[in-house]
N, CA and C atoms as a LAMMPS dump frame, in Angstrom:
ITEM: TIMESTEP
0
ITEM: NUMBER OF ATOMS
399
ITEM: BOX BOUNDS ff ff ff
-5.0000000000000000e+02 5.0000000000000000e+02
-5.0000000000000000e+02 5.0000000000000000e+02
-5.0000000000000000e+02 5.0000000000000000e+02
ITEM: ATOMS id mol type element x y z
1 1 1 N 345.759 -257.335 -216.885
2 1 2 C 347.111 -257.038 -217.331
3 1 3 C 348.033 -258.233 -217.078
4 2 1 N 348.99 -258.398 -217.954
5 2 2 C 349.955 -259.484 -217.833
6 2 3 C 351.241 -258.952 -217.231
7 3 1 N 351.72 -259.633 -216.217
8 3 2 C 352.96 -259.215 -215.57
9 3 3 C 354.15 -259.774 -216.339
10 4 1 N 355.155 -258.95 -216.506
11 4 2 C 356.387 -259.398 -217.144
12 4 3 C 357.372 -259.765 -216.044
13 5 1 N 357.82 -261.007 -216.048
14 5 2 C 358.764 -261.467 -215.038
15 5 3 C 360.119 -261.625 -215.695
16 6 1 N 361.054 -260.874 -215.195
17 6 2 C 362.406 -260.922 -215.731
18 6 3 C 363.225 -261.954 -214.958
19 7 1 N 363.885 -262.881 -215.667
20 7 2 C 364.694 -263.863 -214.947
21 7 3 C 365.852 -263.199 -214.212
22 8 1 N 366.131 -263.688 -213.04
23 8 2 C 367.218 -263.145 -212.235
24 8 3 C 368.431 -264.036 -212.41
25 9 1 N 369.561 -263.413 -212.699
26 9 2 C 370.796 -264.162 -212.866
27 9 3 C 371.756 -263.75 -211.772
28 10 1 N 372.299 -264.724 -211.101
29 10 2 C 373.228 -264.449 -210.009
30 10 3 C 374.513 -263.849 -210.547
31 11 1 N 375.02 -262.832 -209.878
32 11 2 C 376.291 -262.243 -210.286
33 11 3 C 377.448 -263.179 -209.985
34 12 1 N 377.323 -263.929 -208.903
35 12 2 C 378.395 -264.847 -208.536
36 12 3 C 378.414 -266.054 -209.458
37 13 1 N 377.25 -266.451 -209.94
38 13 2 C 377.163 -267.617 -210.81
39 13 3 C 377.528 -268.879 -210.063
40 14 1 N 377.637 -269.947 -210.799
41 14 2 C 377.995 -271.189 -210.148
42 14 3 C 378.155 -272.297 -211.156
43 15 1 N 378.734 -273.372 -210.713
44 15 2 C 378.949 -274.496 -211.607
45 15 3 C 377.613 -275.135 -211.944
46 16 1 N 377.421 -275.423 -213.205
47 16 2 C 376.22 -276.143 -213.613
48 16 3 C 375.103 -275.255 -214.121
49 17 1 N 375.327 -273.975 -214.272
50 17 2 C 374.292 -273.124 -214.822
51 17 3 C 373.988 -273.558 -216.249
52 18 1 N 372.755 -273.405 -216.669
53 18 2 C 372.407 -273.786 -218.042
54 18 3 C 372.194 -272.545 -218.901
55 19 1 N 372.481 -271.372 -218.365
56 19 2 C 372.322 -270.146 -219.142
57 19 3 C 373.113 -270.233 -220.434
58 20 1 N 372.44 -270.044 -221.549
59 20 2 C 373.128 -270.024 -222.833
60 20 3 C 373.461 -271.396 -223.383
61 21 1 N 372.942 -272.469 -222.765
62 21 2 C 373.219 -273.828 -223.25
63 21 3 C 372.131 -274.23 -224.235
64 22 1 N 372.492 -274.163 -225.523
65 22 2 C 371.556 -274.512 -226.591
66 22 3 C 372.046 -275.729 -227.367
67 23 1 N 372.936 -276.509 -226.765
68 23 2 C 373.514 -277.657 -227.445
69 23 3 C 374.933 -277.34 -227.875
70 24 1 N 375.643 -278.364 -228.312
71 24 2 C 377.051 -278.206 -228.672
72 24 3 C 377.181 -277.542 -230.04
73 25 1 N 377.551 -276.264 -230.041
74 25 2 C 377.711 -275.501 -231.278
75 25 3 C 379.184 -275.378 -231.679
76 26 1 N 380.061 -276.1 -230.984
77 26 2 C 381.501 -275.993 -231.242
78 26 3 C 381.93 -276.946 -232.353
79 27 1 N 383.013 -276.622 -233.016
80 27 2 C 383.519 -277.427 -234.13
81 27 3 C 383.926 -278.814 -233.646
82 28 1 N 383.396 -279.845 -234.306
83 28 2 C 383.641 -281.233 -233.92
84 28 3 C 385.13 -281.55 -233.924
85 29 1 N 385.569 -282.238 -232.861
86 29 2 C 386.951 -282.665 -232.765
87 29 3 C 387.887 -281.647 -232.145
88 30 1 N 387.397 -280.445 -231.897
89 30 2 C 388.221 -279.393 -231.312
90 30 3 C 388.157 -279.444 -229.79
91 31 1 N 389.034 -278.7 -229.139
92 31 2 C 389.063 -278.672 -227.672
93 31 3 C 387.756 -278.148 -227.088
94 32 1 N 387.166 -277.158 -227.74
95 32 2 C 385.926 -276.574 -227.247
96 32 3 C 384.786 -277.584 -227.311
97 33 1 N 384.761 -278.37 -228.372
98 33 2 C 383.754 -279.423 -228.532
99 33 3 C 383.86 -280.408 -227.366
100 34 1 N 385.097 -280.846 -227.083
101 34 2 C 385.31 -281.795 -225.989
102 34 3 C 384.904 -281.19 -224.647
103 35 1 N 385.312 -279.964 -224.385
104 35 2 C 385.007 -279.35 -223.091
105 35 3 C 383.495 -279.274 -222.883
106 36 1 N 382.766 -278.899 -223.92
107 36 2 C 381.304 -278.861 -223.814
108 36 3 C 380.761 -280.259 -223.526
109 37 1 N 381.19 -281.261 -224.324
110 37 2 C 380.688 -282.624 -224.179
111 37 3 C 381.045 -283.244 -222.832
112 38 1 N 382.279 -283.052 -222.406
113 38 2 C 382.705 -283.653 -221.136
114 38 3 C 381.929 -283.06 -219.972
115 39 1 N 381.738 -281.738 -219.985
116 39 2 C 380.965 -281.11 -218.917
117 39 3 C 379.511 -281.583 -218.957
118 40 1 N 378.965 -281.778 -220.16
119 40 2 C 377.597 -282.302 -220.291
120 40 3 C 377.516 -283.698 -219.667
121 41 1 N 378.527 -284.537 -219.938
122 41 2 C 378.571 -285.883 -219.342
123 41 3 C 378.587 -285.806 -217.815
124 42 1 N 379.193 -284.751 -217.285
125 42 2 C 379.292 -284.572 -215.833
126 42 3 C 378.051 -283.89 -215.252
127 43 1 N 377.092 -283.575 -216.116
128 43 2 C 375.864 -282.93 -215.67
129 43 3 C 375.98 -281.426 -215.508
130 44 1 N 376.957 -280.827 -216.182
131 44 2 C 377.202 -279.387 -216.055
132 44 3 C 376.842 -278.692 -217.362
133 45 1 N 375.914 -277.745 -217.287
134 45 2 C 375.536 -276.978 -218.462
135 45 3 C 376.633 -275.988 -218.836
136 46 1 N 376.866 -275.857 -220.143
137 46 2 C 377.897 -274.949 -220.644
138 46 3 C 377.298 -274.096 -221.75
139 47 1 N 377.496 -272.793 -221.73
140 47 2 C 377.002 -271.97 -222.832
141 47 3 C 377.552 -272.452 -224.178
142 48 1 N 376.729 -272.351 -225.197
143 48 2 C 377.073 -272.866 -226.519
144 48 3 C 377.981 -271.948 -227.329
145 49 1 N 378.146 -270.722 -226.894
146 49 2 C 378.888 -269.751 -227.706
147 49 3 C 379.913 -268.979 -226.876
148 50 1 N 380.814 -269.703 -226.223
149 50 2 C 381.862 -269.043 -225.431
150 50 3 C 383.076 -268.655 -226.266
151 51 1 N 383.101 -269.071 -227.528
152 51 2 C 384.208 -268.69 -228.406
153 51 3 C 385.344 -269.689 -228.364
154 52 1 N 386.527 -269.219 -228.738
155 52 2 C 387.72 -270.056 -228.72
156 52 3 C 388.089 -270.394 -227.276
157 53 1 N 388.854 -271.472 -227.112
158 53 2 C 389.218 -271.928 -225.772
159 53 3 C 389.849 -270.861 -224.902
160 54 1 N 390.684 -270.027 -225.502
161 54 2 C 391.356 -268.971 -224.749
162 54 3 C 390.454 -267.812 -224.376
163 55 1 N 389.217 -267.818 -224.895
164 55 2 C 388.262 -266.749 -224.598
165 55 3 C 387.206 -267.143 -223.575
166 56 1 N 387.157 -268.427 -223.227
167 56 2 C 386.091 -268.877 -222.324
168 56 3 C 386.11 -268.117 -221.017
169 57 1 N 387.259 -267.891 -220.429
170 57 2 C 387.343 -267.213 -219.124
171 57 3 C 386.785 -265.792 -219.216
172 58 1 N 386.957 -265.15 -220.369
173 58 2 C 386.518 -263.768 -220.55
174 58 3 C 385.018 -263.69 -220.825
175 59 1 N 384.482 -264.658 -221.558
176 59 2 C 383.08 -264.619 -221.978
177 59 3 C 382.117 -265.255 -220.981
178 60 1 N 382.6 -266.166 -220.158
179 60 2 C 381.727 -266.912 -219.248
180 60 3 C 380.949 -266.046 -218.25
181 61 1 N 381.546 -265.002 -217.667
182 61 2 C 380.778 -264.213 -216.686
183 61 3 C 379.5 -263.594 -217.256
184 62 1 N 379.472 -263.297 -218.547
185 62 2 C 378.263 -262.71 -219.121
186 62 3 C 377.109 -263.706 -219.147
187 63 1 N 377.405 -264.983 -218.945
188 63 2 C 376.38 -266.019 -218.856
189 63 3 C 376.102 -266.413 -217.404
190 64 1 N 376.684 -265.69 -216.475
191 64 2 C 376.448 -265.977 -215.065
192 64 3 C 377.373 -267.029 -214.477
193 65 1 N 378.402 -267.419 -215.224
194 65 2 C 379.337 -268.421 -214.717
195 65 3 C 380.431 -267.767 -213.88
196 66 1 N 380.826 -268.465 -212.835
197 66 2 C 381.921 -268.009 -211.978
198 66 3 C 383.242 -268.346 -212.65
199 67 1 N 384.175 -267.411 -212.605
200 67 2 C 385.525 -267.618 -213.146
201 67 3 C 386.515 -267.232 -212.058
202 68 1 N 387.459 -268.145 -211.765
203 68 2 C 388.452 -267.854 -210.742
204 68 3 C 389.717 -268.677 -211.001
205 69 1 N 390.612 -268.681 -210.05
206 69 2 C 391.885 -269.386 -210.193
207 69 3 C 391.921 -270.688 -209.39
208 70 1 N 390.738 -271.226 -209.044
209 70 2 C 390.651 -272.42 -208.202
210 70 3 C 390.131 -273.617 -208.986
211 71 1 N 390.956 -274.659 -209.149
212 71 2 C 390.487 -275.841 -209.876
213 71 3 C 389.398 -276.558 -209.096
214 72 1 N 388.463 -277.103 -209.825
215 72 2 C 387.359 -277.872 -209.263
216 72 3 C 386.977 -278.91 -210.31
217 73 1 N 386.672 -280.121 -209.889
218 73 2 C 386.275 -281.152 -210.837
219 73 3 C 385.089 -280.656 -211.657
220 74 1 N 385.207 -280.756 -212.971
221 74 2 C 384.166 -280.3 -213.88
222 74 3 C 384.379 -278.902 -214.429
223 75 1 N 385.256 -278.139 -213.806
224 75 2 C 385.527 -276.785 -214.299
225 75 3 C 386.272 -276.864 -215.627
226 76 1 N 386.045 -275.888 -216.478
227 76 2 C 386.798 -275.773 -217.726
228 76 3 C 388.021 -274.912 -217.449
229 77 1 N 389.16 -275.368 -217.905
230 77 2 C 390.403 -274.598 -217.778
231 77 3 C 390.629 -273.892 -219.102
232 78 1 N 390.537 -272.572 -219.082
233 78 2 C 390.713 -271.753 -220.279
234 78 3 C 392.162 -271.284 -220.356
235 79 1 N 392.939 -271.928 -221.224
236 79 2 C 394.343 -271.562 -221.4
237 79 3 C 394.444 -270.311 -222.26
238 80 1 N 395.219 -269.363 -221.822
239 80 2 C 395.467 -268.164 -222.612
240 80 3 C 396.289 -268.539 -223.843
241 81 1 N 396.216 -267.75 -224.92
242 81 2 C 397.031 -268.054 -226.093
243 81 3 C 398.502 -268.219 -225.712
244 82 1 N 399.084 -269.349 -226.116
245 82 2 C 400.487 -269.641 -225.858
246 82 3 C 400.78 -270.25 -224.494
247 83 1 N 399.816 -270.255 -223.6
248 83 2 C 400.04 -270.778 -222.239
249 83 3 C 400.143 -272.302 -222.254
250 84 1 N 401.222 -272.837 -221.704
251 84 2 C 401.42 -274.297 -221.587
252 84 3 C 401.19 -275.031 -222.904
253 85 1 N 401.663 -274.455 -224.003
254 85 2 C 401.553 -275.104 -225.304
255 85 3 C 400.266 -274.826 -226.056
256 86 1 N 399.388 -273.979 -225.5
257 86 2 C 398.136 -273.652 -226.187
258 86 3 C 398.431 -272.885 -227.479
259 87 1 N 397.508 -272.974 -228.418
260 87 2 C 397.647 -272.245 -229.671
261 87 3 C 397.886 -270.762 -229.385
262 88 1 N 398.798 -270.155 -230.136
263 88 2 C 399.183 -268.768 -229.9
264 88 3 C 398.118 -267.748 -230.251
265 89 1 N 397.115 -268.155 -231.018
266 89 2 C 396.03 -267.249 -231.401
267 89 3 C 394.73 -267.567 -230.668
268 90 1 N 394.368 -268.844 -230.64
269 90 2 C 393.051 -269.25 -230.145
270 90 3 C 393.035 -269.728 -228.699
271 91 1 N 394.199 -269.973 -228.126
272 91 2 C 394.228 -270.521 -226.783
273 91 3 C 393.799 -271.979 -226.794
274 92 1 N 393.256 -272.445 -225.683
275 92 2 C 392.884 -273.86 -225.55
276 92 3 C 391.939 -273.972 -224.361
277 93 1 N 391.167 -275.038 -224.314
278 93 2 C 390.314 -275.296 -223.155
279 93 3 C 390.335 -276.785 -222.85
280 94 1 N 390.294 -277.118 -221.569
281 94 2 C 390.3 -278.496 -221.097
282 94 3 C 389.319 -278.591 -219.935
283 95 1 N 389.138 -279.792 -219.411
284 95 2 C 388.218 -280.007 -218.296
285 95 3 C 388.971 -280.638 -217.133
286 96 1 N 388.744 -280.127 -215.94
287 96 2 C 389.383 -280.671 -214.737
288 96 3 C 388.702 -281.99 -214.374
289 97 1 N 389.509 -283.051 -214.295
290 97 2 C 389.016 -284.385 -213.973
291 97 3 C 389.233 -284.75 -212.502
292 98 1 N 390.302 -284.243 -211.916
293 98 2 C 390.612 -284.553 -210.519
294 98 3 C 391.435 -283.42 -209.928
295 99 1 N 391.26 -283.183 -208.63
296 99 2 C 392.05 -282.186 -207.903
297 99 3 C 392.696 -282.913 -206.739
298 100 1 N 393.991 -282.758 -206.616
299 100 2 C 394.748 -283.452 -205.578
300 100 3 C 395.144 -282.471 -204.472
301 101 1 N 395.492 -282.984 -203.314
302 101 2 C 395.794 -282.166 -202.148
303 101 3 C 397.098 -281.407 -202.204
304 102 1 N 397.961 -281.731 -203.16
305 102 2 C 399.283 -281.09 -203.224
306 102 3 C 399.338 -279.912 -204.191
307 103 1 N 398.177 -279.414 -204.613
308 103 2 C 398.144 -278.285 -205.543
309 103 3 C 398.145 -278.688 -207.005
310 104 1 N 398.152 -280.011 -207.264
311 104 2 C 398.096 -280.471 -208.646
312 104 3 C 396.673 -280.887 -208.994
313 105 1 N 396.413 -280.968 -210.286
314 105 2 C 395.105 -281.397 -210.771
315 105 3 C 395.283 -282.043 -212.136
316 106 1 N 394.337 -282.912 -212.494
317 106 2 C 394.385 -283.596 -213.787
318 106 3 C 393.331 -283.018 -214.716
319 107 1 N 393.701 -282.872 -215.986
320 107 2 C 392.763 -282.391 -216.996
321 107 3 C 392.62 -283.424 -218.11
322 108 1 N 391.476 -283.387 -218.773
323 108 2 C 391.279 -284.102 -220.03
324 108 3 C 391.146 -283.032 -221.097
325 109 1 N 391.658 -283.337 -222.283
326 109 2 C 391.63 -282.353 -223.364
327 109 3 C 391.609 -283.053 -224.711
328 110 1 N 391.151 -282.332 -225.714
329 110 2 C 391.084 -282.856 -227.071
330 110 3 C 391.807 -281.915 -228.016
331 111 1 N 392.345 -282.487 -229.083
332 111 2 C 392.977 -281.767 -230.183
333 111 3 C 394.309 -281.126 -229.809
334 112 1 N 395.058 -281.759 -228.928
335 112 2 C 396.419 -281.307 -228.668
336 112 3 C 397.334 -281.858 -229.756
337 113 1 N 397.111 -283.126 -230.128
338 113 2 C 397.939 -283.764 -231.158
339 113 3 C 397.228 -283.94 -232.479
340 114 1 N 396.006 -283.45 -232.603
341 114 2 C 395.225 -283.588 -233.824
342 114 3 C 393.749 -283.75 -233.489
343 115 1 N 392.894 -283.524 -234.477
344 115 2 C 391.448 -283.623 -234.276
345 115 3 C 391.077 -284.954 -233.638
346 116 1 N 390.171 -284.905 -232.674
347 116 2 C 389.604 -286.045 -231.962
348 116 3 C 390.606 -286.747 -231.049
349 117 1 N 391.86 -286.324 -230.997
350 117 2 C 392.848 -286.982 -230.146
351 117 3 C 392.705 -286.513 -228.708
352 118 1 N 392.523 -287.479 -227.803
353 118 2 C 392.351 -287.189 -226.382
354 118 3 C 393.701 -287.225 -225.673
355 119 1 N 393.817 -286.426 -224.637
356 119 2 C 395.041 -286.362 -223.862
357 119 3 C 394.673 -286.067 -222.412
358 120 1 N 395.512 -286.524 -221.493
359 120 2 C 395.356 -286.208 -220.072
360 120 3 C 396.684 -285.654 -219.581
361 121 1 N 396.623 -284.638 -218.746
362 121 2 C 397.833 -284.048 -218.156
363 121 3 C 397.563 -283.751 -216.691
364 122 1 N 398.631 -283.748 -215.916
365 122 2 C 398.557 -283.283 -214.54
366 122 3 C 399.355 -281.996 -214.453
367 123 1 N 398.728 -280.95 -213.952
368 123 2 C 399.331 -279.62 -213.873
369 123 3 C 399.397 -279.165 -212.423
370 124 1 N 400.231 -278.188 -212.162
371 124 2 C 400.333 -277.597 -210.831
372 124 3 C 399.72 -276.207 -210.852
373 125 1 N 398.803 -275.969 -209.951
374 125 2 C 398.125 -274.679 -209.882
375 125 3 C 398.907 -273.707 -209.002
376 126 1 N 399.456 -272.681 -209.622
377 126 2 C 400.142 -271.614 -208.894
378 126 3 C 399.367 -270.301 -209.043
379 127 1 N 398.09 -270.425 -209.365
380 127 2 C 397.247 -269.242 -209.551
381 127 3 C 397.308 -268.66 -210.942
382 128 1 N 397.943 -269.362 -211.89
383 128 2 C 398.127 -268.826 -213.239
384 128 3 C 397.013 -269.201 -214.209
385 129 1 N 396.087 -270.075 -213.792
386 129 2 C 395.058 -270.562 -214.701
387 129 3 C 393.703 -269.933 -214.405
388 130 1 N 392.893 -269.803 -215.458
389 130 2 C 391.508 -269.33 -215.333
390 130 3 C 390.582 -270.535 -215.432
391 131 1 N 389.786 -270.76 -214.387
392 131 2 C 388.829 -271.862 -214.358
393 131 3 C 387.409 -271.312 -214.485
394 132 1 N 386.645 -271.919 -215.366
395 132 2 C 385.243 -271.547 -215.604
396 132 3 C 384.382 -272.605 -214.93
397 133 1 N 383.536 -272.182 -213.989
398 133 2 C 382.738 -273.138 -213.197
399 133 3 C 381.299 -273.224 -213.677
């Protein structure tokens, strides 16, 4: 008889999981495309079908990823629709590049000013952001 082994997925999840990573399936030049690519450059696996940027925080736990309000280098910041200038329907997603000791952090993002346009911002974390690890 052949034993069936079911993969075990941690409920807590963690940064760098490769669950659901089948390559970059996001629209080229969009924020989601950049977030996937940047995390890949950092050695962090990202699921290929997390949806629009504003949905990443909601969809990530089903892939075993941890979602919380704590910035960490490499985490994806899933902006809710309309939050900090994000699109009112689709939201936005960026990648945390640096975390500073004063509660601020730097993000890299794409498609704020147009397709393929890169931008960097420094934000203050007051617990209002959803980070996907």
